[in-house]
C-alpha positions in Angstrom: 21.1 -2.3 15.3 21.1 -4.5 12.2 19.0 -3.9 9.2 17.0 -7.1 9.9 16.2 -5.7 13.4 14.9 -2.5 11.8 12.7 -4.5 9.4 11.2 -6.5 12.2 10.2 -3.3 14.1 8.5 -1.6 11.2 4.7 -1.8 11.8 3.6 -1.4 8.2 6.2 -3.9 7.0 4.8 -6.4 9.6 1.3 -5.7 8.3 2.3 -6.6 4.7 4.0 -9.7 5.8 1.1 -10.7 8.0 -1.4 -10.4 5.2 0.9 -12.4 2.9 1.2 -15.1 5.6 -2.6 -15.2 5.9 -2.9 -16.0 2.2 -0.3 -18.7 2.6 -2.2 -20.2 5.6 -5.4 -20.2 3.6 -3.9 -23.0 1.5 -3.8 -25.2 4.6 -7.6 -25.5 4.8 -9.7 -27.7 2.5 -12.7 -25.5 1.8 -14.9 -26.9 -1.0 -17.5 -24.1 -0.7 -18.4 -22.4 -4.0 -17.8 -18.6 -4.1 -19.0 -15.9 -6.5 -17.0 -15.3 -9.6 -14.5 -12.5 -9.3 -13.3 -12.4 -12.9 -9.8 -13.4 -11.8 -10.3 -17.2 -11.9 -7.8 -17.4 -14.7 -5.0 -16.4 -12.3 -4.9 -20.0 -11.1 -3.7 -18.9 -7.6 -2.8 -21.5 -5.0 -4.6 -19.5 -2.3 -7.4 -17.0 -2.6 -9.0 -14.9 0.2 -12.1 -12.7 -0.2 -13.1 -9.6 1.8 -9.8 -9.2 3.6 -9.2 -6.6 6.3 -6.0 -6.7 8.4 -5.5 -4.3 11.3 -2.0 -3.7 12.6 -1.4 -2.4 16.1 1.8 -1.7 17.9 1.6 -1.7 21.7 -2.2 -1.6 21.5 -2.1 1.5 19.1 -3.6 1.1 15.7 -1.1 1.8 13.0 -2.8 0.8 9.7 -5.6 -1.1 8.2 -5.0 -3.0 4.9 -8.1 -4.1 3.1 -8.7 -5.9 -0.2 -11.7 -7.3 -2.1 -9.5 -10.4 -2.9 -6.0 -11.6 -2.2 -4.2 -14.1 -4.5 -1.1 -16.0 -3.5 1.1 -18.7 -5.1 3.4 -21.0 -3.2 6.3 -20.4 -5.5 5.9 -16.6 -5.6 7.6 -13.8 -3.7 4.5 -11.6 -3.9 0.8 -11.6 -3.0 -1.6 -9.7 -5.2 -4.5 -7.7 -3.9 -7.5 -6.7 -6.0 -9.6 -3.7 -4.8 -6.8 -2.5 -2.5 -6.8 0.1 0.3 -4.4 1.1 3.1 -5.3 3.5 5.9 -2.4 4.8 7.9 -3.1 6.3 11.3 -1.4 9.1 13.1 0.7 8.2 16.1 -1.5 7.7 19.2 -4.5 9.7 18.0 -6.4 7.0 16.2 -7.2 9.5 13.4 -6.6 8.4 9.8 -3.6 10.3 8.6 -3.7 9.1 5.0 -5.4 6.6 2.7 -4.1 4.9 -0.3 -6.4 3.2 -2.8 -5.8 1.4 -6.1 -7.4 -1.1 -8.4 -4.8 -3.7 -7.2 -1.7 -4.0 -5.1 1.4 -6.2 -4.9 2.7 -7.1 -1.4 6.1 -8.6 -0.7 5.3 -12.2 0.2 6.4 -14.3 3.3 8.8 -16.3 1.2 10.9 -13.2 0.4 13.9 -12.7 2.6 14.4 -9.3 4.3 16.6 -7.0 2.3 18.4 -3.7 2.7 17.7 -2.7 -0.9 17.2 1.0 -1.1 15.0 0.8 -4.3 12.6 -2.0 -3.3 9.1 -1.4 -2.2 7.2 -3.7 0.2 3.9 -2.6 -1.4 3.1 -1.3 -4.8 -0.4 0.2 -5.5 -1.2 -0.1 -9.2 -3.9 1.3 -11.4 -5.7 4.5 -10.5 -3.6 4.8 -7.3 -4.7 7.6 -5.1 -3.0 9.0 -1.9 -5.3 11.2 0.2 -3.9 13.2 3.1 -7.1 14.9 4.6 -5.3 17.1 7.2 -3.3 18.8 4.3 -6.3 18.9 1.9 -4.0 17.0 -0.5 -4.6 14.3 -3.0 -2.0 12.7 -5.2 -2.9 10.5 -8.2 -0.7 8.3 -10.3 -0.7 5.0 -12.2 1.5 3.6 -9.5 2.5 4.4 -5.9 5.3 2.5 -4.1 5.8 2.2 -0.3 8.9 1.3 1.6 8.8 1.2 5.3 12.5 0.5 5.4 13.1 3.8 3.7 10.1 5.6 5.4 9.1 6.6 1.9 6.1 6.6 -0.5 6.9 7.6 -4.1 6.1 7.3 -7.8 8.4 7.6 -10.7 5.4 8.0 -13.1 3.5 11.2 -13.9 1.4 12.5 -11.0 -1.4 15.0 -10.4 -1.5 16.6 -7.0 -4.6 18.5 -5.8 -3.9 20.8 -2.9 -6.2 23.5 -1.5 -8.2 23.7 -4.7 -5.1 23.9 -7.0 -4.0 21.1 -9.4 -0.3 20.5 -10.1 1.1 18.0 -12.6 4.5 16.6 -12.1 6.8 13.9 -13.5 7.2 12.1 -10.2 6.8 12.5 -6.4 8.2 11.5 -3.1 7.0 11.8 0.5 8.0 10.5 3.9 5.5 8.3 5.7 4.5 11.0 8.1 3.7 13.3 5.0 5.7 16.2 6.5 7.8 16.4 3.3 6.0 16.0 0.0 7.9 16.7 -3.2 6.7 16.8 -6.8 9.3 17.2 -9.6 8.9 19.1 -12.9 5.7 20.7 -11.9 3.2 22.4 -14.2 0.2 24.2 -12.6 -3.2 23.4 -13.9 -6.5 24.6 -12.6 -6.2 26.9 -9.6 -9.3 29.0 -8.5 -8.6 32.7 -8.1 -5.6 32.9 -10.4 
């Protein structure tokens, strides 16, 4: 199977592309209604969507919900920006939320960007107070930036992180996890508060 085939089959990758396409499609409509100020008018985007929620399903099974207060897109850009960003990832077949990622803003790979086999590229970057919550593991990871690549089945940060797990707080220089969150690694750890120690 070619790399392009794998890209097309990735549910979360399709969700990111679908949201970016929705922003691009918004530019096709002439909507002269006035909207409330967002504080981001100076971005001068070609397309703006407010109150976005995009549900992705595969064979009728919900895989993820991507939500944003606002999405901004530019015709000549390879990315779409989301303000007030959240992504809920669901466990296979159960419908239970497996993890949630929230951030002040997010950058999605846009519809104009060709598929790539790059091993370092993220389809989504959560920026500014980025938080990954994994409720089943009683785990929360915070960083300035979280990167997601469905091609690599990976979520990671190369910036300092703080992980809270079972009441303990661990600081690290970076982290990496697979998208099923079975393998979560934190480098150069330093334990902080841990009740009972």
